[in-house]
N, C-alpha and C positions, 0 to 999 in steps of 0.2 A: 504621468501616464500609468494606467493600471496594468499590472502583469496579467497575462492570459491564465485562465484557470487550467490546472493540470487535471486531466481526466484519469482518475484512478479506477481500477477494476478489481473485483474480488479475484484473488489468486495471483496478482502482480507480485513479482519479487523485486524489491528495491535495494539499492546500495546507498547507504547514508554516509554523510561526511565523517562523523565521529563514531568510533566503535562502542558497542555495548560493553559493560564491565566484564562480560565473559570473553570478549575479544572478537565477537562476530560483527560484521558490517552489513550482512544481508538479512532482510526482513520480508515476510509475506503478508499481504493485506488480507485480513480475515473479517473486517467489518468496515462498512462505508457509512458515511453520514457527515455531520458537522465535525465529529471526531472520527479518526481512523483507528481501527484496531489493527495492531501489527504483532506478528509473532516472530521472534528471533529464530533464525534457522540453525543457530549453533546450540543454544540451551533450551529452546522452545518456550521461553518466557513470553507472556503476552502483555502488551501495554496499550493504553489509549493516548493518542496525541491529537491535538487540534490539527485540522487540515492545513492551516496556514503554517504551523510549525513543521509539519512533514514536508511541505513544499520548500521551506527554507533549508532543511537538512538534506534534501534529496540530491544525490550526486548523479545517479543513473538508474535506468530500468534494466535489470538483469534479464527478466523475461516478463511478458505480458500475459495476463489471465485471459480467459475466453471472453469474447465480446458479447454482451447481452443484446439479443435481437428480438424482434417481435415473434419470430418462430418459436423461440424458447418459451415465451409466455403462453402461447397457444397450446403447446404440447404439455405444459404443466397442469392445465385445467382438466 
């Protein structure tokens, strides 16, 4: 049975299972797509990881980013 897809948003703060070499566990989502761009909140290093890899390493959402809605798209035009 297939696992449900995790809905990531820009600005989400994630806690991953293993620490970054700097010792930080928390990451902010800065890019969405097939690969996710993550920024370490301790040392501010940025990495690209496959979405599937992030889903495997994800322990918890610390905070969620703003939800993208249709109203935001209209106001941007």
